[in-house]
C-alpha positions as CSV (number, residue, x, y, z in Angstrom):
1,M,13.1,85.0,98.9
2,A,11.1,88.2,98.5
3,T,7.7,87.7,97.1
4,S,6.1,89.8,94.5
5,S,3.6,91.3,96.9
6,S,6.5,92.2,99.2
7,L,8.1,94.1,96.4
8,R,5.1,96.1,95.6
9,A,5.2,99.7,96.8
10,A,3.0,100.2,99.9
11,S,0.0,102.2,98.9
12,P,-0.2,105.6,100.5
13,R,-2.5,106.0,103.6
14,W,-4.4,109.1,103.8
15,S,-6.1,110.6,106.7
16,L,-7.9,113.8,107.7
17,N,-4.6,115.0,109.2
18,D,-3.3,115.3,105.8
19,L,-5.8,118.0,104.8
20,S,-5.2,121.6,105.3
21,P,-7.2,123.5,107.9
22,E,-9.0,125.4,105.1
23,L,-10.2,122.0,103.5
24,L,-11.1,120.6,106.8
25,A,-13.4,123.7,107.5
26,L,-15.1,123.2,104.2
27,V,-15.8,119.5,105.0
28,I,-17.1,120.5,108.4
29,E,-19.1,123.4,106.9
30,H,-20.8,120.8,104.6
31,L,-21.2,118.4,107.5
32,H,-23.0,121.1,109.3
33,D,-25.4,121.7,106.7
34,I,-26.3,118.1,106.6
35,D,-26.3,117.3,110.4
36,A,-25.2,119.8,113.0
37,R,-25.2,117.2,115.8
38,S,-22.3,115.3,113.9
39,V,-20.2,118.6,114.1
40,A,-20.7,118.6,117.9
41,E,-19.6,114.8,117.9
42,A,-16.5,115.6,115.7
43,R,-15.2,118.1,118.2
44,I,-14.4,115.5,120.7
45,L,-12.3,113.4,118.3
46,C,-9.1,115.5,118.7
47,A,-8.0,119.0,119.5
48,R,-7.4,119.9,115.7
49,L,-11.0,119.1,114.8
50,D,-12.2,120.9,118.0
51,A,-10.4,124.1,117.0
52,I,-11.9,124.0,113.6
53,A,-15.5,122.8,114.2
54,T,-16.1,124.9,117.2
55,P,-16.3,128.2,115.5
56,I,-18.7,126.7,112.8
57,L,-21.0,125.1,115.5
58,F,-21.3,128.3,117.5
59,R,-21.6,130.8,114.6
60,V,-25.6,130.5,114.5
61,L,-26.9,129.8,117.9
62,H,-30.5,128.4,118.3
63,L,-31.5,129.0,121.9
64,N,-33.3,126.4,123.9
65,K,-34.3,125.8,127.5
66,N,-31.0,124.3,128.3
67,I,-28.9,127.2,127.1
68,V,-31.0,129.9,128.9
69,S,-31.5,128.0,132.1
70,P,-30.0,129.6,135.2
71,D,-27.5,126.7,135.8
72,A,-26.3,126.6,132.1
73,E,-22.8,127.8,132.8
74,S,-22.2,125.0,135.5
75,R,-24.0,122.4,133.4
76,Y,-22.0,123.2,130.1
77,P,-18.7,124.3,130.9
78,G,-17.0,126.5,128.3
79,V,-20.1,127.0,126.3
80,F,-20.4,130.7,127.3
81,A,-16.8,131.2,126.3
82,N,-17.5,129.8,122.8
83,I,-20.7,132.1,122.5
84,A,-18.6,135.1,123.4
85,A,-16.0,134.2,120.9
86,H,-17.9,132.7,117.9
87,T,-21.5,133.4,117.9
88,R,-22.8,136.1,115.4
89,H,-26.3,135.0,114.9
90,V,-28.9,134.3,117.5
91,V,-32.4,132.4,116.9
92,V,-34.7,132.9,119.8
93,G,-37.5,130.3,120.1
94,I,-40.9,130.8,121.9
95,Y,-41.5,130.5,125.7
96,L,-37.9,130.9,126.9
97,D,-36.8,132.6,130.1
98,P,-36.1,136.3,129.2
99,S,-33.4,136.6,131.6
100,G,-31.5,133.7,130.2
101,I,-32.1,135.1,126.7
102,N,-30.5,138.4,127.8
103,K,-27.6,136.7,129.4
104,V,-26.8,135.0,126.0
105,L,-27.2,138.2,124.2
106,Y,-24.9,140.0,126.6
107,T,-22.5,137.3,126.3
108,A,-22.1,137.2,122.4
109,Q,-19.6,139.9,121.8
110,N,-19.6,139.4,118.0
111,L,-23.5,139.5,117.5
112,V,-24.6,140.6,114.1
113,S,-28.4,139.4,114.0
114,V,-31.1,138.3,116.3
115,R,-34.2,136.6,115.0
116,Y,-37.3,136.3,117.2
117,D,-39.6,133.4,116.3
118,A,-43.3,134.5,116.1
119,G,-45.2,134.2,119.2
120,S,-42.3,135.0,121.4
121,R,-43.7,137.5,124.1
122,F,-40.8,138.0,126.4
123,A,-39.4,141.5,127.4
124,V,-36.0,141.7,126.1
125,S,-34.7,144.4,128.3
126,D,-31.1,146.0,128.2
127,L,-30.4,145.1,124.6
128,Q,-29.5,148.7,124.1
129,N,-26.7,148.2,126.7
130,L,-24.9,145.6,124.9
131,H,-21.5,146.4,123.6
132,I,-22.0,145.3,120.1
133,T,-22.5,146.6,116.6
134,P,-26.3,147.3,116.2
135,P,-27.6,143.9,114.9
136,S,-30.0,143.0,112.4
137,L,-33.3,142.1,114.0
138,E,-35.8,139.8,112.2
139,W,-39.3,139.1,113.2
140,R,-41.0,136.2,111.4
141,Y,-44.8,135.9,112.0
142,S,-46.4,132.6,111.9
143,D,-50.3,132.7,111.9
144,A,-49.9,135.6,114.4
145,E,-53.2,137.2,115.4
146,L,-53.3,141.0,116.0
147,E,-54.7,142.0,119.3
148,H,-57.4,144.6,118.8
149,G,-56.6,147.9,120.5
150,R,-53.0,147.5,121.4
151,P,-49.7,147.3,119.5
152,W,-47.8,144.0,119.3
153,L,-44.4,142.7,118.3
154,P,-41.9,144.3,118.0
155,F,-42.3,147.9,119.4
156,E,-43.8,146.4,122.7
157,L,-40.5,144.6,123.4
158,L,-37.5,147.2,122.7
159,D,-36.8,150.8,123.0
160,F,-35.9,151.2,119.3
161,Y,-35.2,155.0,119.9
162,H,-32.3,154.2,122.2
163,E,-28.9,155.5,121.0
164,R,-27.5,152.1,120.6
165,L,-30.4,150.8,118.4
166,R,-30.5,153.7,115.9
167,G,-28.5,151.7,113.3
168,I,-30.4,148.5,113.7
169,K,-31.9,147.0,110.5
170,L,-35.4,145.5,111.2
171,H,-36.6,142.7,108.8
172,V,-40.4,141.7,109.4
173,E,-41.7,138.7,107.5
174,N,-45.3,137.2,107.2
175,L,-47.0,140.1,108.7
176,P,-50.7,139.5,108.6
177,L,-52.4,141.9,106.1
178,R,-55.5,143.3,107.9
179,E,-58.1,145.9,107.5
180,F,-58.5,148.1,110.4
181,D,-61.4,150.3,111.4
182,R,-60.9,154.1,111.8
183,Q,-60.0,153.9,115.5
184,Q,-57.3,151.4,114.8
185,Q,-55.8,152.6,111.4
186,D,-52.5,153.4,112.9
187,T,-52.0,149.8,114.5
188,Y,-49.1,149.0,112.1
189,V,-47.3,152.2,112.8
190,R,-47.7,151.8,116.5
191,A,-46.5,148.2,116.3
192,I,-43.5,148.4,114.0
193,P,-40.6,151.0,114.2
194,A,-40.9,152.2,110.7
195,H,-37.6,154.2,110.8
196,L,-35.6,150.9,111.2
197,L,-37.5,148.8,108.7
198,V,-35.6,147.6,105.7
199,T,-37.6,144.5,104.8
200,L,-41.4,144.0,105.0
201,K,-43.0,140.8,103.6
202,M,-46.6,140.5,104.0
203,A,-48.8,137.2,104.5
204,S,-52.1,136.5,102.7
205,P,-54.8,138.5,104.0
206,A,-57.0,137.2,106.8
207,P,-59.9,137.6,106.1
208,P,-59.2,137.2,102.4
209,L,-61.2,140.2,101.1
210,I,-59.2,143.2,102.0
211,T,-60.5,146.6,100.4
212,N,-58.7,149.3,102.4
213,L,-54.8,149.4,102.6
214,H,-54.6,152.6,104.5
215,S,-52.9,151.1,107.6
216,L,-50.3,149.5,105.4
217,K,-49.7,152.5,103.2
218,S,-49.2,154.6,106.4
219,L,-46.5,152.3,107.6
220,L,-44.8,152.3,104.2
221,L,-44.7,156.2,104.0
222,L,-42.8,156.2,107.2
223,A,-40.4,153.6,106.4
224,R,-37.9,155.6,104.3
225,R,-35.1,153.0,104.8
226,L,-37.3,150.2,103.4
227,E,-35.5,148.2,100.6
228,T,-37.5,145.1,100.2
229,F,-41.6,145.0,100.1
230,H,-43.5,141.9,99.2
231,Y,-47.4,142.3,99.0
232,E,-49.6,139.4,99.1
233,G,-53.2,139.7,98.2
234,R,-55.7,137.3,96.8
235,G,-57.9,137.0,93.7
236,Q,-58.3,140.3,91.9
237,G,-56.7,142.0,94.9
238,T,-56.7,145.8,95.8
239,S,-54.5,148.8,95.5
240,F,-53.3,151.8,97.4
241,N,-55.3,155.0,97.2
242,F,-52.9,157.9,97.5
243,R,-53.3,161.5,98.7
244,P,-51.2,164.5,97.1
245,G,-47.7,164.5,98.5
246,E,-47.5,160.8,99.4
247,R,-44.7,159.0,97.9
248,L,-43.5,155.4,98.6
249,P,-39.7,154.7,99.5
250,P,-37.4,153.7,96.7
251,F,-37.6,149.9,96.8
252,K,-34.7,147.9,95.7
253,E,-36.8,144.6,95.7
254,L,-40.5,144.7,95.0
255,A,-42.9,141.8,94.9
256,L,-46.5,142.4,94.3
257,R,-49.0,139.3,94.2
258,S,-52.7,139.7,93.5
259,Y,-52.3,143.6,93.3
260,D,-54.9,145.3,91.2
261,W,-52.6,147.9,89.5
262,N,-54.8,150.6,88.2
263,H,-52.7,153.6,88.8
264,S,-52.3,156.2,86.0
265,K,-49.0,157.4,84.5
266,D,-49.2,160.6,86.5
267,E,-50.1,158.8,89.7
268,T,-47.3,156.4,89.4
269,A,-44.8,159.1,88.7
270,M,-46.0,161.0,91.8
271,H,-46.3,158.2,94.3
272,W,-44.1,155.4,93.3
273,D,-40.2,155.5,93.2
274,F,-38.5,152.9,91.0
275,S,-35.0,154.7,90.9
276,N,-33.4,151.9,93.0
277,I,-35.4,148.8,91.7
278,R,-33.3,145.9,91.1
279,S,-35.9,143.0,91.4
280,L,-39.4,143.2,90.3
281,D,-41.9,140.4,90.8
282,L,-45.6,141.0,89.4
283,D,-47.6,137.8,90.1
284,L,-51.4,138.0,89.1
285,V,-51.0,141.7,88.3
286,P,-52.4,143.2,85.2
287,I,-49.2,143.7,83.2
288,F,-50.4,146.0,80.5
289,E,-51.8,148.5,82.9
290,F,-48.5,148.4,84.9
291,L,-46.4,148.9,81.7
292,S,-48.5,151.7,80.5
293,S,-48.1,153.7,83.7
294,I,-44.3,153.5,84.4
295,N,-41.3,155.1,82.7
296,P,-39.4,152.1,81.3
297,L,-36.1,153.9,81.9
298,D,-36.6,153.5,85.6
299,L,-36.3,149.8,85.1
300,A,-33.0,149.9,83.3
301,N,-31.0,148.4,86.2
302,L,-33.3,145.5,86.9
303,L,-31.5,142.2,87.5
304,R,-34.6,140.1,88.2
305,L,-37.9,140.5,86.3
306,H,-40.8,138.0,87.0
307,C,-44.3,138.6,85.4
308,E,-47.5,136.7,85.7
309,D,-50.4,138.5,84.0
310,Y,-53.9,138.8,85.6
311,S,-56.5,140.3,83.4
312,A,-59.5,138.1,83.9
313,H,-61.5,140.7,85.7
314,L,-61.0,143.3,82.9
315,R,-63.5,143.9,80.1
316,V,-60.6,143.8,77.6
317,D,-58.0,141.1,77.4
318,N,-54.8,143.1,77.0
319,R,-52.4,140.3,77.4
320,Q,-51.2,140.4,73.8
321,E,-50.3,144.2,74.3
322,A,-48.7,143.4,77.6
323,T,-46.6,140.8,75.8
324,R,-45.4,143.3,73.3
325,G,-44.7,145.8,76.1
326,L,-42.7,143.2,77.9
327,Y,-40.6,142.5,74.7
328,L,-39.8,146.1,74.2
329,L,-38.8,146.5,77.9
330,V,-36.6,143.5,78.0
331,K,-35.1,144.3,74.5
332,H,-34.4,148.0,74.6
333,Y,-34.6,149.3,78.2
334,I,-33.3,146.6,80.7
335,R,-29.4,146.5,80.6
336,A,-28.4,143.1,82.1
337,L,-30.9,140.6,83.7
338,H,-29.8,137.8,85.7
339,T,-33.3,136.2,85.9
340,L,-36.1,136.4,83.5
341,S,-39.4,134.7,84.3
342,I,-42.4,135.6,82.2
343,T,-45.6,134.0,81.1
344,C,-46.8,135.6,77.8
345,H,-47.8,135.0,74.3
346,I,-44.4,133.5,73.2
347,R,-45.2,134.0,69.5
348,S,-45.3,137.8,70.0
349,F,-42.1,137.8,72.0
350,P,-39.0,137.0,69.7
351,I,-36.1,135.4,71.3
352,D,-33.8,138.3,70.3
353,A,-34.9,140.2,73.4
354,I,-33.7,137.3,75.6
355,L,-30.4,136.9,73.7
356,A,-29.8,140.6,74.5
357,H,-29.1,139.5,78.0
358,S,-26.6,136.8,76.9
359,P,-23.6,137.9,79.0
360,S,-25.6,138.2,82.2
361,L,-28.6,135.7,82.1
362,R,-28.5,132.9,84.6
363,A,-32.1,131.8,84.9
364,L,-34.9,131.7,82.3
365,R,-38.5,130.8,82.6
366,F,-40.4,131.3,79.4
367,R,-44.0,130.1,79.3
368,D,-47.2,130.7,77.2
369,H,-50.6,131.7,78.7
370,V,-52.3,128.7,77.1
371,G,-50.5,126.1,79.2
372,F,-51.8,122.6,79.5
373,R,-54.9,122.7,81.6
374,D,-57.0,121.6,78.7
375,E,-56.0,118.8,76.3
376,D,-58.2,120.5,73.5
377,Y,-55.9,123.4,73.3
378,R,-52.3,123.3,71.8
379,C,-49.8,125.3,73.8
380,P,-47.5,127.4,71.7
381,T,-44.0,126.0,72.0
382,L,-40.6,127.3,70.9
383,S,-39.3,125.5,67.9
384,P,-36.2,123.2,68.4
385,V,-34.3,125.8,66.2
386,D,-35.1,128.6,68.7
387,V,-34.2,126.5,71.6
388,A,-30.9,125.5,70.2
389,S,-30.2,129.1,69.3
390,L,-30.9,130.1,72.9
391,G,-28.7,127.3,74.3
392,R,-25.7,128.3,72.0
393,R,-25.8,131.8,73.0
394,L,-26.7,131.8,76.6
395,P,-23.7,130.1,78.0
396,Y,-24.4,130.9,81.7
397,V,-28.1,129.8,82.1
398,H,-28.1,127.2,84.8
399,T,-32.0,127.1,85.3
400,L,-34.5,126.8,82.6
401,E,-38.2,126.3,82.5
402,L,-40.1,125.8,79.1
403,D,-43.5,124.5,77.6
404,M,-43.1,121.6,75.4
405,D,-46.3,120.5,73.4
406,A,-45.4,117.3,71.7
407,A,-48.2,118.0,69.0
408,L,-46.4,121.1,67.9
409,C,-42.7,120.0,68.0
410,E,-40.6,116.9,67.6
411,P,-39.9,116.0,71.2
412,S,-36.6,114.4,70.5
413,A,-35.3,117.5,68.5
414,F,-36.6,119.7,71.3
415,L,-35.0,117.8,74.1
416,R,-31.7,117.6,72.1
417,A,-31.9,121.5,71.7
418,V,-32.4,121.8,75.4
419,C,-29.2,120.0,76.0
420,T,-27.1,122.8,74.1
421,F,-27.4,124.8,77.3
422,R,-23.9,123.9,78.6
423,S,-24.2,125.3,82.0
424,L,-27.9,124.0,82.6
425,R,-28.4,121.9,85.6
426,D,-32.0,122.6,86.7
427,L,-34.7,122.2,84.0
428,T,-38.4,122.4,84.2
429,L,-40.5,121.1,81.4
430,H,-44.2,121.4,81.2
431,V,-46.1,118.8,78.9
432,Q,-49.5,117.6,78.2
433,T,-50.8,114.3,79.4
434,V,-50.7,111.4,76.8
435,I,-54.0,110.1,78.3
436,N,-57.1,110.3,76.3
437,P,-59.9,110.6,78.9
438,L,-62.4,108.8,76.4
439,E,-60.4,105.7,76.2
440,D,-59.8,103.0,78.9
441,V,-56.3,102.8,80.6
442,E,-55.2,99.2,81.6
443,P,-55.3,98.8,85.3
444,E,-51.5,98.4,85.8
445,A,-50.6,101.0,83.2
446,D,-49.2,104.4,83.7
447,P,-48.7,106.1,80.5
448,D,-47.6,109.5,81.7
449,Y,-45.2,107.9,84.0
450,D,-43.7,105.9,81.3
451,A,-43.5,108.9,79.0
452,V,-41.8,111.0,81.7
453,V,-39.2,108.1,82.3
454,Q,-38.5,108.0,78.7
455,T,-37.9,111.8,78.5
456,L,-35.5,111.6,81.4
457,F,-33.6,108.9,80.0
458,F,-33.2,110.7,76.8
459,L,-32.1,114.1,78.5
460,H,-29.6,112.0,80.4
461,H,-28.3,110.3,77.3
462,C,-27.9,113.9,75.5
463,K,-26.0,115.3,78.4
464,K,-23.8,112.3,78.5
465,Q,-23.2,112.5,74.8
466,A,-22.4,116.3,75.1
467,A,-19.9,115.7,77.9
468,E,-18.0,113.1,75.9
469,E,-17.9,115.4,73.0
470,W,-16.5,118.1,75.2
471,A,-13.9,115.6,76.5
472,R,-12.7,115.0,72.9
473,V,-12.2,118.7,72.3
474,P,-8.5,119.6,72.4
475,T,-7.5,121.7,75.4
476,Q,-6.3,124.7,73.3
477,A,-9.6,124.8,71.5
478,R,-11.7,124.9,74.8
479,K,-10.9,128.6,75.3
480,G,-14.1,130.6,75.8
481,L,-16.3,127.4,76.2
482,S,-17.6,126.2,79.5
483,P,-17.6,122.5,80.4
484,V,-21.0,120.7,80.2
485,A,-22.5,120.7,83.6
486,P,-24.3,117.4,84.7
487,W,-28.1,117.5,85.8
488,S,-28.8,118.3,89.3
489,R,-32.7,118.4,88.9
490,I,-35.2,117.7,86.3
491,T,-38.9,118.5,86.9
492,I,-41.6,117.5,84.4
493,T,-45.1,118.7,85.1
494,V,-48.0,117.0,83.2
495,G,-51.4,118.5,82.2
496,G,-51.0,121.8,84.0
497,W,-50.2,120.5,87.5
498,R,-49.7,123.0,90.2
499,R,-48.9,122.9,94.0
500,V,-52.4,123.9,94.7
501,M,-55.0,123.2,92.0
502,A,-58.4,121.9,91.1
503,R,-58.9,118.9,88.8
504,R,-60.4,119.0,85.5
505,F,-64.2,119.3,85.4
506,S,-65.3,117.4,82.5
507,T,-67.3,114.2,82.9
508,A,-64.7,112.0,81.3
509,W,-62.0,113.1,83.7
510,R,-64.1,113.0,86.6
511,E,-64.8,109.4,85.8
512,Q,-61.1,108.6,85.2
513,N,-60.2,110.3,88.6
514,Q,-62.6,108.0,90.2
515,K,-60.3,105.2,88.9
516,G,-57.3,106.6,90.1
517,I,-56.2,108.1,86.7
518,F,-55.3,111.8,86.8
519,A,-54.2,114.3,84.1
520,E,-52.3,116.7,86.6
521,R,-49.0,115.1,87.7
522,C,-45.6,116.4,88.8
523,F,-42.3,114.3,88.6
524,V,-38.9,115.4,90.0
525,A,-35.6,113.7,89.3
526,E,-33.0,114.9,91.7
527,R,-29.3,114.2,92.4
528,C,-28.7,114.4,96.1
529,E,-24.9,114.2,95.7
530,E,-22.5,114.8,93.1
531,G,-21.7,111.5,91.3
532,R,-24.7,109.7,92.6
533,P,-27.6,108.6,90.3
534,M,-30.7,110.8,89.9
535,R,-33.7,109.6,91.8
536,L,-37.2,110.0,90.4
537,K,-40.2,110.6,92.6
538,E,-43.8,112.2,92.2
539,Q,-44.5,115.4,93.7
540,G,-47.4,115.8,96.0
541,H,-50.1,118.6,95.8
542,I,-53.0,120.1,97.6
543,E,-56.3,119.8,96.0
544,M,-58.9,122.6,96.1
545,Q,-62.0,120.5,95.6
546,S,-61.1,116.7,95.5
547,A,-60.0,114.5,98.2
548,S,-58.3,112.3,95.7
549,S,-54.5,112.3,95.1
550,S,-52.4,111.4,92.3
551,P,-50.9,107.9,92.2
552,E,-47.6,107.4,93.9
553,G,-44.8,106.8,91.2
554,S,-42.0,104.4,92.1
555,I,-38.8,105.6,93.0
556,R,-36.1,104.7,90.5
557,N,-32.7,105.8,89.1
558,V,-32.6,107.6,85.8
559,D,-28.8,107.5,85.3
560,D,-28.8,103.8,84.6
């Protein structure tokens, strides 16, 4: 007699063989991002996985001593055949055999880019004889020291004027910013082939006080193909001194950090070219002086704008005027920003300028100059009404950063308004510490941590509620509305925390610090995998003056 269990339909058994090659490739791509060694192990499971995983595994090849050894072909049968068929990008480490490196580069028939790790001092000969499309060449310096009186990477390694290398694109990162004497002012030009340079990213100056940028300017003036330039100064910084007829190339991406912009309107028009600019980062730059010297029409095609004002060294604080200038620029001149990141006087920056970029805006960072470094000052905060208006009318914003001073708004209303951003996944909130330094804190208590956890639970509840409301909306009524995105990351900084910072100087806070109680904290709740709970942890930091560190917060789930 048949039992009830025998009459049940057998549940289907699924395996990887039921997936299409395209889906399997996506799975292996994801596995490669997590653990490349597992992809190598997956190749030996079956011929089908081997055929799919091999191109993924060999696409980016990190050279090591085994691969460049003279007996590599006999020790690793088939490896060079896979390099020839699948390798497109090669990363060369330091202290490797030059002949072995050249053998790999010659073998890779589909080579697109070669990146050399800083400190590599091998002679890459015969690269110009390879039968490949001219590759993209990246030099990334890492605390590299310039040697006085002689050029260094990359001109000393390759003949960049050879016919096969004329189309190469050279990317240089972390180039040490130095000040050279008169005899060595052409060091940068002799070291780097300016005619091939498309990316130049400087490192912080060493020594930190640089007053003469003539050597760097000479390189930039010759680099007519240069598209990306990142300048890294310190403190007040310095600026270029131009001569008649000198004009910088038309950058697409320009980032100036600690650059003392003191150029006049005529000087800017004569020596700077913003005709191709798409991304502009001004960090610790006098914004009012910059805005006063440019033609705002030149910035009409910006996709990214980041501004952090620095006017402490000026006799007059022009940050209020700079805010008004930024408002006019964003509202009336820039067409379609994808990323807007500014610190300003938010009360002088109406949100209609932000809403003008509703169809295109994806990331918004909108902070006030006051911040939270001093508990005696209130940080101007957007009203919950304005936040909700932004949330409803910025449907594509997935990354948001705002100040929230609980003394100037109703926190629950503010947080509820934040959750009206339907696509929002990554949120950063800046808040003030709830600790009064003049009052005692119980030994086992952690008021800021408790307040952060409460905020996280409230945000999680609001998102969940919004998602449930979306699920109840009839399908035909969802047209034009995006679904509610789940949280992927929430960062809450307390008391003006920064990655590198000095603690508060008051006597009361120094006494609290000695007890292990700090005003400046940073908490990050992050979801590692879709569908998994978010995990909360406290972010570390680097202190400028104190050996003390913030207390470690316990790790816990915030979705429960």
